[in-house]
N, C-alpha and C positions, 0 to 999 in steps of 0.2 A: 826607580830612580824621576829625580826630578830634571826637568826638562827646562834646556836654557831659554827656551821662547817663553814662557812662563813664571819665571824669578822673577821681572817685576811685579807682578804682582805678590808673589810672597813677599817679595821686597818691600812693596808698600804696606803689607799686613804687621810687617814687625823687623824690618831692617834686614834682613840677610835670609836665605837659603839653607833652608834644612838638610841635613844630608842622614840618608835613610839608610837602614842598615845592611841592606843587601839589594840587590840587582833582580829584575824576575824576568823570564824569559818572555819574548816578543812572538806574538803571533800573528801569520801569514792574515795578510789584510784580505780581505774579497777584492776580484780583479777590478780594477780600476779601467785600465786598458786593454783591449783583447789580449790572451795570450802571455800578460805580465802578471806576476805579480808582486809585488812591492811590502819593503818592512816601513813600519809609522817611526822613524829615528827624527827623535827629539832634536836636533841639531837643524834639520829642516822644516819644522814647524812655523816658520816665521808667516807661512803664506795663510792668505783670510778668505781666498776665495776656493771654488772647487768647480773647474771649469773641464776634470778631463771627464771625457763620456763614459757610464756606465755602462757594463753588462752583465748586470743585476735585472732580470726583471721581476720578480717576485718581491710583492710588498714585505718590506721588512721593521719588526718594532723592536727597538731595543730598551727594556726596561732597567731601571735602575734603580736600586732599594738599597738600603743599607747594608740587610742580609740578603743570603740565595735564599730561593724557596726552597732549600734542601735540610734533608737531615743525614747530623754525619756521626760517625762512631768509628774507633777503632778497634779494628779485630786485634784480642789479645793472642792469637796462636800464630799468626806469620806478620804478623804487627802491621797488618797493610789497612785503608780502609776501605768504607764501606758506604756509599752515598743513594740516597734513594729522596726522591720528591716529599717534600714536605704537602700534605693536603690539605692543611688550616691555612697556610699559609695566601694572603690577599693577593702576592704576585703572581701565584700561579692561578689562582684562581678566575682571575681576569680573562685568562687567556679565552676563558670560554666566547665572549662576546667578540675577540676582534676577528676570527672569521679564519676557517682555514686552512683559505689562502694567504694568510700573513702567517710570515717566519718569527718566530718570537728568540731574543737573545737575552740573556740575564746577566746584567753584570753586578755585582755586592760581593760583601765579605760572608766566610765561613765562619759558624756558630762555635767551632772548635778551634782551637790553633793548630796548624800544620807547619812543623821544623823546616825551615830554611833550604835544606837538601834535600825537602821531599817535593817541594810547592810546583817544582817542573813538573814531575810526574802527574801532580794532583789537576794542573791547572790543566794541563792537557789532555788529562781523563775527563773533565769536567764539560772542556771545550767537546768534547770530540760524541759524550754519552748523552748529554744533557744541556748541551748551547750554552752553558753557564762560563763566565769568564770571573774569578773571582781574584780579590781584591787583596791580599795579605798584608795585612797590617803591621810592624813588629811592637809588641804587647803595652810597652810604655807608650808608644803615639796611639793604640787605640783608646788605650786606659784615659787619659787627656782627651781624647777626642769626643768619646763618648761618656765615659761617667764624668767626666769632666766639664767636655764645653755645651754638649750636648743637656747634661741630667741635669749639671748645676744652675748651669744661666738659661739656655734655649727654654727647655720645658717647667720649668716653673713661672719664667716671665708669662708665656703663652697661655698659662692657666693662672695669670694674676695674681702670682705671687713675686713683687720685689723684694729684693733684698737689702732690708732692712736696716737687720745684723747681720753676723759672719754664721749665726744659728740657720739664718733663712736664705740656703741657698748660697751664702758668701759673697762677698766683692769678685769684682770684675778681674778675672786673671787674662794677662794679656796672651802669657805665656799657651793657656788652652785657647785662645781666639786661634791662637799661630799655627798649633796642633789639626782644630778645624779647617783650617784653610790650607792645609799640607794632605789630609784625606781627602778634601774634595778633587783637588790635584791629582794625587794617585784616582782617583775613579776617573777621570776624565781620562787621562792615559788608557785607561783599559777599554774605556769607551772607542776612544780613536786607535785602538790596534784592529777593532772589528768594526768600524763601523763604514759603510759607503755615504756619504754626506750628499750625495745629489738625490738619493732615492730613500735613504732609512730614516723614520720617526725615530726619536730616542723621547723614552716617555721618564722623567725624575719622580722620585716619591720621598716626600716629609723632610720635614725640618732637618734632619741630616745632613742633607745635600743641599743646603739653601745658595750657595755659592757657585755651586761646578756648573750653573747654566750660563755663568761668565767665561769661565773655561772655552767651555764648549764654543761658544758664540764666537769668542776672539780665535781659535782656531778657523771656523767655520760661519764664517759670515750669512750663508742661508743655511742654516742648520735648521729642521724641522721638530722644534724642542716645545714639549710640553711640561709641564709640573702640577702634581698635587701633594698639598698639606692635609694631613690627614689628623692635624692639633688643630685647634684653636687659632684663631689669629685675634691678639688681645685689641683693646681699645687704643687709641691714641696716645691718651695718658697712660698708660701705663707701657706702650710700644719704645715712646719715645726716650724710655731713662735706658735704657740698651746703648751704650758707647757706639757700636757700632750697625745701627742703626740705618743709615745711609746705605753704607755697603750690601748690608745685605738686601735691604729694598732693589737697590739698581740692579741685584744678582738676580732676583726673581724676575724683573723686567726684561732682563736679556733672553726669557721665553716664550713662544710663542702664546701659548694658551697657559694661563694660572687658574688651578680649581682648590674649591673651598666646596665644604660641607652646606652650609648654610650662608642666606644670604648676609647676617651678623659677622660671621668670620669677612666674608668679602665686603661688604660695607668698612669695617675697621680697615683694611689693607688699603682703600680705596682713600681712606680719610687720610693715613699715615703717609699716602701716595702723594697728596695734594697740601699737607701742612707742611711735609720735610723736604719734599721735590718739588713743588708748585705746580704737579699735574692735573690738571680734570679729566672726567671721564664721562663717555659720551654712550647714549642705549640707543640702539638703531636696528628697529626690527625686530627687537627680544633678545640683540647680544649688547652684550657689556664692553667698553674697549676701551682704552688707556693712549691715547698717543704719546708715543717717547721717540724723540728724532727719525722723525716719517713712519717708524711703525707702528703696529695697531697692536697693542698686546690685550688678548682677548680673557674675559673673566668668566671661566664656567663656575656655576652654583648645581651640585648637584649632589645629594648625600650618597655616599657607595649603600653598594646590597649585601644580603649574604648569599654564599652558592646553594639554591634550594635541594640540588640534584644531591650534593654531600650528608646534608641532614637528614634526607629524605634516606637515601642509603645507610646512616647508621640506625635509623629508627627501624628498618628490616631486618636489623641482625637479630639474631637468636640472645645474643648475650644482652642488649636493651630489653629483651623483654622478661628475659628473666631477672633484671635489674626493677622494670618496674612491680611485676609480683613481688617482689621483694619489699621495695618503700610500700604498696600499697599496705602490704599488712603490718609492716611497723609504723605506718602511723595511719590505722586502720580507727573511723571517729573520729580522727581528725583534718581542721581545712590547714594547708601549708601553703606557706608563703614562701617566697626565694629571693633571696638574693645573690647575684651573683659578678664577684667585683675583686679585682686586683688590691692587694694589701698594701696603698701609699693613702698618703694625705688629702689625695683629691678625690674619690670614690663616695664620699661619707660614709663609710662602716661604722662607728661610732653616733653618729647623726643619725642613721638611721633604727640602731641598737636600741637609743635612747627614746623613740619614737615606740619604740616595740614595748619600751618599758612604760611610757606615758597611754600607751591602747591600754595595757593590761589593769593599770591604777583606773583608769576613768571607764572600764568598761568592766568588770570584776570576771560576769559571766564567763567571758572569751579566754579565763583561766581554765585549763584542761582541755578547752576543742582548737585554740589555736598556735600553731606552730610557724616560727621563722626560721626558717632554714637558711644558712648565710656559709655560700662556698668562699670562701678567701682562696685567690690563686696568688703565687709568691709576685712581689713586688716585682718591676723591670730593674727599678733602681736600688739603691744600696745606701746606708745612713740612717744618722741618729733619729732623722724625723720617723722611718718607717720604724726601727723598732719603738717610738712611742706609739704610733697608732697601732703597731700589735698588741702593747701591752694594756693601752688603754680597752680596747675591745677587749682582749681575757678578762679583764677587771670588771666590764658591764655585764661581760652573759657572765659569771660567776654573779656578782649581784640580783642579775633577772632570775636566773634559777634558783638562786637559793632563796629569792621572795615570794616567787610564784609557784615553784618547782613543788611534785609531790612524787611519789613514787610511781615510776614509769611514765612520769610527762616533764620531759623537761620544754620553758616555753621555746629557748634558743639552742638550738644546735650550729657549733659551730665548725665547721669543715676546712681545716687549712693543711692538709695534706693532697698532695697530686692526687686529682680524681683523672681517671680514660674519660675520654669524649664519649662513649657510651653514657659512663656512668652519671658524666653531667646532663646529658638528654635523658634518661630516664627521672630527675627530680626536674626537667622542664614541664614533662606527662603531666607528671602529678600535683605539681603544684597550680593550686587556685588564682594566684595571684603573683604575676613579679616585681619587685621593688627595687627601682632601678636610682638612688637620691644622690650620684655624684655632686659636691660641689664645682665639678667644672670637667669636661669633656671632652677629647672632641670629636668623637661622632657615638659608641659605643653603642655594638651590635645585639646585645645581650636580649634589650627588646624583640627583635626581629628574630633571633634563635626562637626565642619563647614561645612569638605568635605560630611558627612552623611545628614545632612540635607538640603544641594543641592541637594542631589539628589533626593530629596522628596517625593510622593508619587501621586497617580491619582487625590483625593480629593481637594491637595494645589496646582496640575498642572491647575486645572481647576479654583480656586481661584485666581488666578497668571494670568491666562489666555495663561497660556502655552499647547502645545501640548502634552500632555502626552507620546506621543513616541516619541516624538523628544529628541533630545543632552541634556544631561544638562551640565552646566558649572558653573566655580568656577574659582578664582582668590585667588593668598596666597601671601601676602608680611612678610618673619617670620626675625626673628634676626634672627642671624648665634650663637648667643651665648645661646642657649637653645637649650633643649636636641631633638627635635623633630625634627628638622632642617633637621638633616644628612640623614630622612627616608623620605623627602620631597623635590626630586629629580626637580622638577616642578614648584616649590613658588619661587620667588624673595627673593633670601636672601640679606640680607642686613645690616651696620654695624649701628645698634640704637645710637649712639652718633653721626653720621655722618648725621646730618640733611639736607644737602640738596641732599644726596647718597637717603635717605628715601623720600623724595620729589617725587625725578626724580621717585624712583620705586611706587609709589603712578600712578605719571602720567603713567608710563608705564600699570601699572594694568588697567587704565581706555583705553588706545585708543588698547590695544590690541584687534587683531583680533578676533571675535567668532569662528573661527574655530581653534585655536591655545589655546583659554579658555576651548573649550571643553577637545579638546586633553589634556594638563594637567590637568584635572579634572577626567575625564578617567583613568590616570595614577595614580594621589593619593587614588581613590578610588578604584582602585585594590587594592593598597596595604592595605588603611586603612582595608576594609571588609575581608582580607583575616588573618591582623594581629590584630587579637582583643584581649580584654584581655584576655578571654577563652585560646585561640591558648598562651600566653605570657607564664601564668599560667600554662599550661598544658608542655608547654618546659621545663620551670623551674624544673617542680615535675620530668620529664624526666631525667636531666642531674644530679636534686638532688640524685635520685636512683643510678644514674652509680656513684655519687662521693662516696657514700656509700655503694659500691658492696664489698670494700674488709672488710668492718669492724670485722667481723667475725676471718678472716682467718690470723687480726695480732695480736702480743701480746703487750699489750697497757697497757703503767702506766704513770702516774700526776709527773711532776716535775716541783720544783718555788712555790713563795707563793705571796700571795695577786694576784693584778692583772697580775704578772708574767706569771700567773700559762700555765701550755699547756701539753699536752699531746704527748710523745712517741712512736708512732706506727712503728713497727717491726715486720718481722718476724718471726715466734717462734722459730727458730732455732738460731736466733742473741742475745746473751746473754751477760752480762759485764762480764770479765773476773777477776776471784777470785783469788785473792793472793796465800791463802792458797791452793787451786787448782792448779794453777802454780809450786808453791812451791813445794807440796807434787809430782810431774810429774821431776820435776828438780832434783830433790833429788835421785831418783830409777833412774836416765836415765845414762847412760854412753857416750854416741857418740852425743854431742848435737849441732844442726844448729841455729844459731840466725843472723839474718839480717835487719838494722835498719835504718829507714828513717834521714836523718839528721835532717829536718829541726823537725819532732816531735817530738825528745828524747833527742838534745843538745840544742838547742834555748830554752832561757828561751821567752815566749808570751809577755811579757811589753816592752822588750828591741830591738828596731832599728837596735842593733848591730847585725851581721851574725855570728860573730867570736864565737865556741865552749865554755859551760860552760866546766869553771873549775873543780865543783863538777862532772860534767857529764863524764868530759875525767878521772878522778877516778875515777870513779865506773865501767865507759868502760876497764879501766886497768884491774882493778881487778877480775872483767870477762874473761878477753883473758888471765890472766895469768891462770885461771883452764884447766888443760891438757885437761881435757874433753869436754872443748869448741871452737866451730871453729865460729868465729865472723865478719862478714861482714859488712860494712857501705858503704851503697847506699848515691848516690848524686848527683846533678845537677852544682854542681861546677867544674871546671876545675882542674886538676889533679895536677898542681903548687901547687894551692891554698890549697889546701887535704895534700898533702904534707909537708908543713908547719904546719899545724893547727896540723897535728896526729903525728909528728915528736917522740912524748916521747912514741908514742903505737906500740911498736917495734913486736908486735904480730897480730898485729888487721890488718883483710884486708878491701882493701876499692877500690869500684866501681865509678869513677867519671863518670862526664856527661852524667848521668843515665842509667852507663853499658855497654857506647862503651870502658872508658878503665878498665882494673881490673890488682888490684894489690895485690897477696895473704899474703905479708908481710913486713915489713919495707924495708930489707934487698934485695928483691925480684924487678927484673925491670916490668916493666907497660905493658901489654897484651893488645890488641885489640880480642874482642868477635866476630866480623865481619871484615871480609874485604872487603877495601871501595878501589878503585882503582882510585880516584879522586876526589877534592872538588870545582870541576869548578862552579858548581851550584850558590857557594857563590858570585860570581861574579856576578852574574843574581840578587838574592834574596837583598843582599847587599843595593844597591842602592832604589830598592823599599822598603824598611823599613827605609833609611833615609829619603826617604818621606814625608813616616808617621808619623818620630818622629818630623821631620820640623816641622809639620803643627798641632802636638798632643800635649800641653804644659804636661809636669811634665814623658813623656814619652824617652826609652833609648834601645839603644842596647845592648845585651851582645854577643860579637864574642869570643867563643869559637872552640876550634879544630877539633868538629864535628856536631858543629853545630851551628845556631844564633838565638838567643832568641830577639826578641819587647816586652818590658817590659812596661808596662801602669797600674803598681802599685798608682802610685802619679797622675795620671791624672783625670779627671773630671769621675767619677765612671760611666755615661750614652754616654758624648761625647765619653772616652777609649772604653769603650762596643763597641758602631758603628763601630770607628776606626778601633777594630779591628774585627769585622766581615766583613767590606771594604776591609781589609788587608788580609785576609784568601780568600778573594776569587781572591783579585790578583796573590798574592802567587801561588795558585791551578793554576790558569792559566797560567801564566810564566813559571812553572815548571812543566806544566803536563810532558812533555819529559824526566824528570829527575829523577834517581832515589833515591828521597827523599821522607821523607814525611811531610804535613805541617798540623798541627795540634796547638789547641787551648788548654791551659788550666785556671789557677786560675791568670787573670792577666796576662798573656802572649801569645805570638805566637809565636810558633815555627818552625825551619826549620832543619831538621835530616837525617841523610839516612835511607834507609829503612830496619825494623829488628831489629833498636836499642830502647830496653826497658827495664825499668828495670828485668823485667821477664826473658831477658840474664842471669843475676848475681843469682837468683833462680838456674837456671838449671845447670848455672855453678856449683855452693856450692856443691847441691845435686849429679854429677856425680863425681863431684872429690872426692868424702867424700867417694864414693860408688866405684870407683875405688883402694884409699887406703885400702880398707877394713874396712871402718868406719863409717857402714850402718848406716844412722841417726835413732834414737829412740825417741829424742826429737827434735821439730823445733819451733821456736821463730818467727813471724815476723812482725813486727810494721810499718805502714805510717799511713799517714795522709790527702793524695789528691789524685786525681784521677790518676797522674801516677804510685802509686802503688797499685792500682789494677791489673797489671800486675805479680807481685809478688804473690799478695794472691793468685791469680786464679793458677798460675803455682804451687805453693803450697799446695792449695785444689787437684787439678785434679793429684798432684804424691800421695797421700795417697791411690792410687786403682793402683799406678806404680811397680816397680822393686826397687825404687831409697830409698824405706822407709823400714823400718823392718816393722811386721806386724803388730807388737804391739805401732808400734811410738803414742809419744803421739802431736798431729800437733795442734798449735794455732798463725790461722792469724786475728791478731786484726788491727783494726782500732782507727782514735781518735775522739772521738765524736758520735754521737746516729747519724746515718745516714745510707743511702743506701750501701749497700759494699759486694763482693766478700769475705768479711771476715767474721770470725763464731763468732767473739769476739768483744767485742770494752772497753777502757777504757775512763775516762772521758775527761782526759788533761796531757799535759806532765808532769808535778809535781807527777801527780799518775804512771806514768812510772819510774821517775828517784827514786819515793817508792820502787817499785817492784824490778828496778834491784839494788838497794842496800840491798833489803832482799835476793833477785839470789845469788849477790856477796857475803855475809857474810855465805850461807849456803857452798858457795865452799871453803870461808877461815876454817869454819869450819872442811870442809870434808877433806880437804887438811891436818891438824895437825892429823888427825887421821889415814889417809893413803895416801900421795899424790903418784899422780901416772904422765905417762909422757901427754906430752904435745900436745895437739889440736888444734885447729884456729876459729875463730869468725868471724861474715863477718855485716856492717852495712850499712844501706842506707840515704842517704841524699840527700834530695829535694833542 
């Protein structure tokens, strides 16, 4: 049943909570308190932390996939159910890499529908016998979830097929999305029935369960959660067409580790996060990470491998040996080229057949000598497109065989009946070349299986009449659009849409020297045999453990509603600034130093204007009028602009160009914080910046007295970022001997004199107040970006020095919940103005009681 604690997520998805057809049996959880077993009750799922001590010492991994790794059929005699492990399931095979000390529990659906009255007994049997927790889905819900949203929307889109017409996947259907969210919620409930959140790891697999991380993270803020996507992830231009694009991205970001087969897939995901969520990633010591509300979401790039032991055991079967002998006799004197694909629109079967036809037309000597055996597995989806692919394949095969066939010889052998695994293995063994020409595929392990099978064994070598001690040979022609292509550097890579190129590649594979085939096989075999499924699983688990290492060290809490829920993780000492707390400190102190960043305090978030907000200037003036306050505004703007904007603030101190110029009050002269002999370096830097401005649409140069800034805020995010990195390297090179600092910021690259930063303003303020005998007992410093961190550092360091009162209240505060040297945070600029208004009211009230001589205040402008 759908728990009430999660109904808000479902409500957000489609405006109501679905009613499922039946309740399911609840399993007892592992003991979380010694001597006590507890049920997971939905009404009590509002807790977002897991502080109960754990009694489980053995490491556990909960593996969640769309289907359980089980074979199931119903006995006809006693109407009972028979279950066995599905040795072909990746979820079962990956256990080999987790270690014997790791207990594995599976959560997923069964491949057969179980009547509601038998579900409790089946679930109990599977849990006790196989450690499997089945998620029973009503047939109608499953159809909408799997054949609907997964296969009509996600799967085509992730394989670069847009629903441009009703025939191409169909328009977005909100009811199918509702079913998808509902099924993910059911899976989450099943995980919660067996999880020990303090100790267990959860590994979620593939696009069927992309919103599951949000449900789990909402219930357990510190859950150790990994996700691996086994399909391609499309480019941002394709992905952004999905109406629920942000919901899926944010759900995935509730994982600790997200895995992809190739760098291309990971790069597309990171680009989507950048363009749609405004997130940037960093690479540190070989690991890629996204900072997301204080949490680091790690990115894993590693293609999955195959289970070599299973293949070798099948190779050793007598049935395999017999089948190999049969096929050797059948194709004696002929060269077999093999294709093994699902019969769907993305596997490129028809393109492969057309390439075979082209090969026979261009090289007529191959007729009677070369055979293409195409094994067509049943499609996993259904629909008119599958029928069209099947019809086209049959028609093409018939045309080729009629044109080039002869008695006893068919150029193309199409096998569309189900084969036993050993039969498929036998075809691998006899094939001189394997062709995988999918137009888009997530990974495709067919080439890996082919390589291992071509290595063979002693009995098969004898059957084929080969020297068991002799070298092995194989050839691969693979599409450049499949996940395994980058790892097979010895394969002939092709664009499957280029029929001529594929035909040429097939010919090259046939005429390549035996020595070259041997070298390529050895290279591939070395990689495939060392990067098997166990290696992949072991590597993923190690990275998941590393990604979750800081869970207990950080303070976590949940924010947001529905599928926008996320967890904020911060240092235990980092907390929200309480208005009551700061007002109390403000009222009891006499010498106050206030430093403010311009952008974070005086600008409206929704406005494009950079002119200060009138209301904010009024509040600022009120603070400046209090004789106990010294207020400084710090900004990256030039001093002329700031003089015009704040001419009405007579007692406001201003620092322009990030602290290079300082003016203590309106009628004082501007001073420089450091001495700069000349600015000749501008003649070097400005032409370089102009070059990048001309080639980067949306960029501009800001020329200031002390610095040059290249701004790409209005440029394409990805191109601008790439250009900024190139510009940074270029400027560092040409200015290597100049006394300047080249640094990047938020959408900028800046060149300025060495030593200039906002920290100078903070130092100047504290030193000046001490010299005047006004030792600060209250310090408030507010900023919102990286340049403000210099101020925070100076302020926090001053707490241990002579420039503050021993009992000073210090409030270094950043805007937004993010990693910072500040000790406090506020949510947004509106909250800052509200706080300033309260402080100004406190000053006004105090002045009516006992007016005092004037002091000064400082504000920061970015």
